[in-house]
N, C-alpha and C positions, 0 to 999 in steps of 0.2 A: 765257501759260500760268499758270493759277492755282496757288496753293500746293498745293491738293488734288491737282491733276493731277500736279504734280512729285513729290509725296509718294508717290503710288501708281503712278507711271510705271514702265516696264520697267527704267529705269536704277537705280531704288531709291537715288537719291542721298541723301546725308546731308541732314537737315532744315536745318541751319545749320552754318557753319564751327565753331561752338562747341558742337557737339552733345554733347560730353562733359561740359559744364557743366550744372548743374541749373537751367536756365531754366524759369520757369513756362510753361504753354501753355493755350490756350483753343480749344475746338472749337465753332463756331457751328452752330446747327441750320439746316435748310433755309430758304431765304429770304435767307440771306446777312447779313453783318455790317452792311450799310447798308440794312436793311429799314425804317428810321425808327421802329422799335418795339422789340420784345423783344431781338433780337440786337444791335441798335445800342446799346442801353443796356448790354449786357454788354461790348461793344467799348469803350465810353466808360470803363467801370470799369477795364479793363485798360490803356487809354491813360493814364488818370489816375495809375495806379500807376507806369507807365514814366516819365512826366514828372516825378513827384515823387522817384523814386529814381534815375533815370538808367539803370535796368535795361532789359533787352530781354526780349521774350517771343515764343514761337512761336504762330502762329495758323493755323487751318484752317477752310475753309468746305466744308460738305457739298455734294456734287453729286447724291447719290442715297442712298436708304435702305440700299442694299446695302453701302455703304462704311463704315458706322458701326464695326463691330468691327475691321476691318482698320486703319482710321485710328487708332482708339484704341490698338491694339497697337503700331503704328508709332511713335506719339508716346511711349509708355511705353518702348519699346526704345531710343529716341533719348536717353533720360536726362532728358526733361522732368519736372519735379517742382516744384509740384503741377500736375495737369492738371484744368482746369475745363471742364465741358461744359454747354451751355444746352439745356434742354428735356427733358420727361418721356420722350421716345422713346429716350433713351440708357439708360434704367433697366435693361432686361434685359441689354443689352450690357455695361454696367458691372458688373453683378452677376456676369457670366461672366469678365470680364477682370481685375477688381481682385484676386482671389485669386492670379492668376498673377504679380502684381508687388507683393508684400507690402511692399517698401521704398518704393514710390511712393505719394504721397498724391493722392487724387482729390476733386473737389468737383462735385456735380451740382445744378443749379437746377431746381426744379419737380418733383422726384421724390425719394422716400425709398429709399435703397439701404442695406441693413443689412450693411455689411462693416466690418471693423476699421480699414481705411485710407480710408474714404469719409466726407466731410462732405456731408450732405444739407441743402439750403436750400430751404425752402418758404415761401410767402407767404399771408397772410390776404387774398386778393384780394376775398373777399366783403365785407370791411369797407370797403375803398376804393370798391368798386362801389356799396355802400349810399349812400355820400356823394354820388357823382356821380348816382345815381338820384334823390336828393333834389333836386339842382340841376336835373335834367331836368324833374321835375314842377313845380318852381318857375318854370322858364322856359317851359314848354309853354303854348301858348294854345289848343290843341285838346283837351287832356286825353288825347291818344294819343302814346305815345313808343315808340321801337323799340330793339331789341337785335339786332346781327348778330355771331354768333360765327364762329370759323374752323372747325377740325375738331370734329365733334360728339363730345366726350369729357367725362367728369365735371368735369375742371378748368375747361373753358370754361362748362359749365352752372353752375359755382360762381360765376363772374363774373355770369352772367345772373340767377341767383337772388338774389344780394345786391343787384343793381341793381333788380330788381323790388320787393324789400322796401323799399328806400329810396324808390322812386316811390310805393308805396302808403302809406308813412308820412306823406307830404305830401298825397297825394290818393287816398283809398281807392277812389274811383270811376274812377281812371285805367284806360285800356286800354293793354296792353303787347303789342306785336307782336314775336315772337321768331323769328329764323331762324338756321340754321347753314349755313355755306357748303358743307360736304361731309363725307364720312366717311373720307377718306384724307389723308395729309400734304400733298397738293396744295392742300388748302383754305387753307393758310397763305399761299399766294402766287398768288392769283387776283383781282387788283384789278378785272378786268372783271366777274366774277361779283359781287364786293362792290358795285360800282356798280349792277348790275341789281337786287340785293336792296334797296339803299337807295331806288331809284326806286319799287320795289314797295311798300315800307313807307310812303313819302310818299303814294302813291296810296290807302293805307288810312287816311290821316289823321295819320301820325306827323310831328311837327315838331321832334323831337329824337331823334337816333339814336346809340346807343353802339356802337362797333365794338371787339370783342375778337377780332381775327382776324389779327394779324401783318401781313404785307405786303398781304394782302387788304383790310385796313382803310384803306389809303391810297386805294383806289378808293371805299370808302364815304364817306370824308371829302370826296373830290373831288366825288362825285355830290351829296352833301348841299349843298355850297357852290353847285354849279351849279343845284340845284333850289330854292334859297332856304330851306332848313331848317338847323337847327343840328345839329352832330355832337359827339361826345365821343370823344377819343382814348384810347389805352391804352399801358401799359408805360412808354414815354418820354413826355416832354411834347411833344405834337403840336400845341399851340396855334398855333405859328408857321406851320404848313403852310397855313392859311387864316385869317389874322388877322381877327378880328371875326366869324368864322363857326363857329369851334370853341368850344363853350361852356366846356369844360375838358378835362382829360385825367386819367385814373386812373393816377397814376404808381406804378409798381412798382419799387422800388429795386434792380433787378437789378445796376446799376452798383456799388452798395455791396457786394453779395454777392461779385462778382468781385474788386473792389478788396481786400476784406478777405481773401479766399482767397490772392490773390497776396502780400499783405502778410505773412500768416502763413508763406508759403513752405513749406519742408520741415517746419516745425513745425506745419503745419495740423492743427487739432484735429478728429478724426473725431466723428461724431454728428449729431444733428438740430438745426437752427437754424431757428426759426419767426420770420418777419418780418411784423409787422402794424402797426396804428396805434400801439400802445403803445410800440414801439421804432423808430418812424419807418421802417417797412418799406414802407408804402403811404401815399398821400396824394392829394389832388386839386390840380391845377396852377392857380395864379394868376400872371399876368404882364401885361405891357402889351398882349398880343394879345387877351386876353379880359376886360380890366378893364371895358369898356363893357357887357359882357353879364351880369356878376354884380354885383348891387347889394350894398352893405354889409349890408343886411338879410338877403339871401339867404346871404351868407357867414357872418353871425353865427348863423343858424339851423343851418347845416351844421356849423359849428365846435362848437356846443353839443352836437349829436348825436355828433360825434367824441369829445368828452370823456366822454359817457355810455357810448359803446362801450368806451373805455379803462377806465372804472371798473366796467364790468359791468352798469350799469343798463339798457343796451340790448344785447340779444344778437342778432347777425346770424346768420341760418341758414346753415350750411355744407352745401352740397349734397353734398360728398364724404363727409360723415359718415354720411348715410343715403340718399342718392340720391333725395331728395324736395325739392320746391320749393313751399312753401305759398302763396307770393305770385303764382305764375304757372305756366302749363302749357307744357311744351316739346312 
């Protein structure tokens, strides 16, 4: 029985024996804490806090969209504080629930909720995506690269648009094939569809494919490896999934966001926190698994661009600012 089922079961049992204590808690979005991507990064941050402090935390994995509000209320009623949730889809629910628990601190990743007891953590995903887009163009032999997003929402188009701009910065004549997996939350957890899209992009000439699709991306990376083309992971460092076949990963420091929220505890400071290149909120991954794929010259070129982004010399277009993408068409 999962934690979620026991939490919402008819017995309405206490979450933990120490429910009266102010333990922090984390709610994972659909796809689960071991999605090898976004949720898993969040879990790693919570685990790091527990290992360093010896503390314990409550955790909850979503089973369906319908459970969001009930789950959040149950955690707040249990005395959990602060409560961290991963994913934009919690935004409306948190906006409703937070005022009912003014003494509880909440943190949400990937959405802005303007409440006096909420910390909103958002990322400059377009900046990190620009860098991996440059690497894609530098590694591509066909001049065609791909992007596969999860749910078709402005946030994921933000990834794709930054990626396209980075590709075009290296090769203005490059072709960029963009696909989204779907228009419902199921798009985050459909590796079979991800694999089909990856094969379709290869058929169109793409030899590097960037997946920003949560659990669906695992299927993209697998298919790319099977088909003999390179892939790019997202959120967590996914280079290890297919050593020598994943060009890099656009790492989004969700783990740091969760770790810091847990560390602040009941003193969590509400407001907006933006994590980008300038404050090590996003990066591209280099390790022994992709060292043979990224030459020192490629890395130097990308690192130079990163410094220009930090200084403001290069401005990466933010799709969510005006819902346009000059470098590609969705």
